[in-house]
C-alpha distance (Angstrom), angle and dihedral (degrees) to the residues before:
residue distance angle dihedral
M1 . . .
A2 3.74 . .
V3 3.72 119.3 .
T4 3.74 119.5 -148.7
F5 3.77 129.8 -166.8
E6 3.73 122.1 -150.0
L7 3.76 115.4 -149.6
P8 3.81 116.0 -147.8
E9 3.72 114.8 -116.2
L10 3.76 110.9 -90.7
R11 3.73 112.1 -131.8
S12 3.76 125.6 -167.4
R13 3.67 110.6 -111.1
K14 3.76 116.2 -151.3
A15 3.75 124.8 -176.7
P16 3.77 110.5 -110.1
K17 3.79 115.2 -106.2
H18 3.78 91.6 -119.5
R19 3.79 91.1 54.1
S20 3.84 93.2 54.0
S21 3.75 90.7 47.3
V22 3.84 90.3 50.3
L23 3.77 89.9 50.4
S24 3.82 93.4 49.1
G25 3.75 89.7 46.8
A26 3.80 90.9 52.1
G27 3.79 90.3 49.6
A28 3.78 91.7 50.8
A29 3.77 90.8 49.0
A30 3.79 91.8 50.7
T31 3.80 90.0 50.5
V32 3.78 92.5 50.3
R33 3.77 90.4 48.2
R34 3.78 92.2 51.0
R35 3.79 92.4 49.3
A36 3.79 90.5 48.7
V37 3.84 90.8 53.2
Q38 3.79 91.7 47.7
L39 3.82 92.5 50.2
A40 3.79 91.6 45.3
S41 3.78 90.4 53.4
I42 3.80 91.3 53.0
A43 3.82 91.1 47.3
A44 3.80 89.7 50.6
C45 3.77 91.9 52.9
V46 3.79 91.9 50.6
A47 3.83 90.5 47.6
M48 3.77 90.5 51.3
W49 3.81 89.8 48.5
Q50 3.79 90.3 52.1
L51 3.80 91.6 49.4
V52 3.80 96.8 50.8
V53 3.83 91.3 46.8
H54 3.76 95.7 44.4
Y55 3.81 93.9 51.7
R56 3.87 93.4 36.0
L57 3.70 91.5 -129.7
S58 3.77 120.8 -164.2
L59 3.76 122.0 -155.8
G60 3.75 107.5 -168.1
I61 3.83 106.1 -70.5
V62 3.80 91.9 -4.9
T63 3.83 117.7 88.0
F64 3.76 129.8 178.7
A65 3.79 96.3 -164.8
N66 3.82 94.2 111.1
V67 3.78 99.0 35.3
P68 3.82 114.4 112.9
A69 3.76 118.4 -115.9
P70 3.82 122.2 -117.6
A71 3.80 91.0 -105.3
D72 3.82 91.3 54.9
V73 3.83 91.1 49.7
A74 3.83 91.0 48.8
R75 3.77 90.7 52.4
A76 3.79 91.4 47.8
F77 3.81 91.8 48.2
W78 3.84 89.9 50.8
A79 3.77 89.7 50.9
Q80 3.80 92.6 49.1
L81 3.81 90.5 50.4
H82 3.83 86.3 65.5
S83 3.74 94.1 44.9
P84 3.86 117.5 100.3
K85 3.85 90.8 -142.5
L86 3.77 97.9 64.1
P87 3.87 95.4 68.4
M88 3.81 87.9 49.5
H89 3.80 91.1 52.7
L90 3.78 92.5 46.7
A91 3.81 92.9 47.6
A92 3.78 94.2 48.0
S93 3.78 93.3 50.2
T94 3.82 94.4 43.5
F95 3.84 92.0 51.0
R96 3.79 92.2 49.5
V97 3.80 94.2 48.0
L98 3.81 95.4 46.1
T99 3.75 93.6 45.8
G100 3.80 94.2 48.9
F101 3.83 92.4 41.1
F102 3.78 96.1 51.8
A103 3.83 90.9 47.3
A104 3.79 89.3 50.6
A105 3.84 92.2 46.8
V106 3.82 91.3 53.5
V107 3.78 94.8 46.9
G108 3.82 96.6 36.3
V109 3.81 96.5 48.3
T110 3.83 94.3 43.3
L111 3.81 93.6 48.7
G112 3.77 92.6 40.6
L113 3.84 93.4 53.6
A114 3.84 90.5 47.6
I115 3.87 97.0 44.2
G116 3.75 92.3 45.8
R117 3.83 91.5 57.6
H118 3.78 103.1 35.6
R119 3.79 122.6 58.9
L120 3.76 94.5 -165.6
L121 3.77 92.5 54.5
E122 3.84 89.7 47.3
D123 3.83 90.9 54.2
A124 3.81 92.3 45.7
V125 3.80 102.1 42.8
L126 3.85 109.7 21.6
P127 3.85 100.5 63.7
P128 3.84 95.4 61.1
L129 3.80 90.3 44.3
E130 3.79 91.0 51.5
V131 3.83 88.8 52.8
L132 3.81 90.4 53.1
R133 3.82 95.7 42.9
P134 3.85 99.8 77.6
I135 3.85 92.6 50.1
P136 3.83 106.2 108.4
A137 3.75 122.0 -127.3
V138 3.83 92.8 -112.2
A139 3.79 89.9 61.4
W140 3.80 91.0 55.8
I141 3.81 95.0 54.2
P142 3.86 99.3 82.5
L143 3.79 91.4 45.1
A144 3.79 92.0 46.6
I145 3.85 91.1 52.2
L146 3.86 87.8 51.8
M147 3.81 94.6 46.4
F148 3.85 101.1 45.4
P149 3.79 126.5 56.5
S150 3.82 95.0 -134.1
S151 3.77 137.2 37.0
E152 3.78 89.6 -124.9
A153 3.80 92.2 61.3
S154 3.79 91.2 44.6
M155 3.82 92.1 53.3
I156 3.78 91.9 48.9
F157 3.85 87.9 50.7
I158 3.79 89.6 54.5
T159 3.82 91.7 53.8
F160 3.80 89.0 46.8
I161 3.82 90.9 53.7
G162 3.76 92.8 46.5
A163 3.84 94.1 50.8
L164 3.80 97.3 39.0
F165 3.80 102.9 73.2
P166 3.84 99.6 48.3
I167 3.82 89.1 49.5
L168 3.81 93.5 44.9
L169 3.81 97.7 47.5
N170 3.80 95.8 42.8
T171 3.81 90.1 50.8
I172 3.78 91.7 49.7
H173 3.84 91.7 49.5
G174 3.80 90.3 46.8
V175 3.81 92.5 53.5
E176 3.79 92.6 45.5
A177 3.78 91.8 51.2
I178 3.78 93.8 59.3
D179 3.80 113.2 114.6
P180 3.85 107.6 -103.9
R181 3.77 89.4 -143.0
L182 3.81 89.8 66.0
V183 3.75 90.8 54.2
A184 3.80 92.2 45.8
T185 3.80 90.9 49.2
A186 3.79 92.5 50.9
R187 3.76 91.6 49.6
G188 3.80 91.0 47.9
L189 3.80 89.1 54.3
G190 3.82 89.9 54.6
A191 3.78 102.5 -98.8
G192 3.79 113.1 162.6
P193 3.82 124.2 -145.1
L194 3.82 95.7 -88.0
R195 3.74 93.8 46.2
L196 3.75 92.0 44.8
Y197 3.82 89.5 56.3
A198 3.82 93.1 43.9
E199 3.81 98.0 48.1
V200 3.83 105.4 26.5
I201 3.79 115.6 14.4
V202 3.81 101.3 43.8
P203 3.83 96.6 40.9
G204 3.82 91.0 45.5
A205 3.78 93.6 49.2
A206 3.86 95.2 39.3
P207 3.88 98.3 96.6
A208 3.78 91.4 52.9
L209 3.74 91.2 40.0
F210 3.79 94.3 56.1
T211 3.83 89.6 44.7
G212 3.75 86.6 59.1
L213 3.80 92.3 47.4
S214 3.79 90.6 51.8
I215 3.82 92.9 49.8
G216 3.78 90.8 43.8
M217 3.74 92.1 54.0
G218 3.75 91.2 55.6
T219 3.77 92.6 45.0
A220 3.82 90.1 51.3
W221 3.77 90.5 58.8
F222 3.78 91.3 48.1
C223 3.84 92.9 50.9
L224 3.85 93.1 43.1
V225 3.76 93.8 56.5
T226 3.78 90.3 49.9
A227 3.80 89.9 52.1
E228 3.83 94.6 45.6
M229 3.80 91.4 53.1
I230 3.75 90.3 60.8
A231 3.91 108.3 27.1
G232 3.81 105.7 16.5
Q233 3.73 134.1 103.1
F234 3.77 95.6 -176.1
G235 3.74 133.0 24.7
I236 3.81 140.2 81.5
G237 3.77 93.1 -80.0
Y238 3.78 91.2 51.5
F239 3.78 90.0 46.8
T240 3.83 90.9 52.9
W241 3.79 94.2 48.3
E242 3.82 92.9 44.3
S243 3.81 89.6 52.0
Y244 3.75 89.3 56.0
T245 3.81 94.3 49.7
L246 3.81 89.8 48.1
Q247 3.82 90.1 46.8
N248 3.79 92.6 -121.4
Y249 3.77 91.3 144.8
A250 3.82 96.8 174.2
D251 3.81 89.6 55.8
I252 3.81 89.0 55.8
I253 3.85 89.7 64.1
V254 3.81 89.5 42.6
G255 3.75 89.4 58.3
M256 3.84 92.3 44.2
G257 3.79 90.4 50.5
L258 3.84 92.8 48.8
I259 3.83 89.7 50.3
G260 3.77 90.4 51.0
V261 3.75 96.2 46.8
L262 3.80 93.9 45.4
G263 3.81 92.8 47.5
M264 3.81 93.1 46.2
A265 3.87 93.0 46.2
S266 3.84 94.5 48.1
S267 3.80 92.7 46.2
L268 3.86 89.6 48.8
I269 3.82 89.9 51.0
V270 3.81 90.8 53.1
K271 3.80 90.4 47.2
R272 3.82 92.1 49.5
I273 3.78 90.9 49.9
G274 3.81 89.1 50.5
L275 3.83 92.8 51.7
A276 3.81 90.7 48.0
S277 3.82 91.4 49.0
T278 3.81 96.1 48.8
P279 3.84 105.6 49.1
W280 3.85 89.2 154.6
Y281 3.82 90.6 63.0
R282 3.83 117.7 88.7
L283 3.75 129.8 168.8
R284 3.79 110.9 -107.0
G285 3.79 93.4 -138.3
A286 3.69 130.5 37.4
K287 3.78 117.7 -134.7
Q288 3.75 114.9 -114.7
């Protein structure tokens, strides 16, 4: 006796239009709520700053008696916006950071992809790099001045050193975290070395790679400011240190604020590029 199975008719199920609109509305509301919380946190920090300065609070060895108030910093920032020197400082620092960062990205990603795949290269190249990695940027400044013919080249080298190691190590860890079965499958299907890198290694390591690029960009700003305070004639770091020597205390905070905004914005741009370049990567857990 033959047994037959009847499959129910498969119907295409589409989400109702009102449901998709509700979901988009909920997403927009969540975004607005997050932005409101973020702005409120910044406003709270400024209000706390105003209070400790206004009442000249002293917390043990820390005193706020000589710290400029937010209104003084705002006036100083407005005055600097009309100064012809501020664009020169911003342009000099941005050029140094971008030059050092892109050089570090090329070297760090190339070395990281190679070291992550080849044990011999890891044993030969990584140990000296690990010895150099803990050396702070300040310690490199005298040697950089001796090695390079100009202070400009030495400051770019400092940003290169600062950005190199986060990019390198994150790329290595990204390559090492790739599932070996993916590599074996690609090889079994006939993928050569170049195709293996292009279609398996680089896409698999891309999330960690862009994390390293984002961290490296922030570190490049940190190291550049240190170098500019010692060897620069223009730049945000030089502007901040010069404001201290001239006792323009409000301009010190203006310089610090510009450094923070530029570093945050550039790191965010790198992160956004990374998210756009890795559409296959999604976080496994959503934040509550």
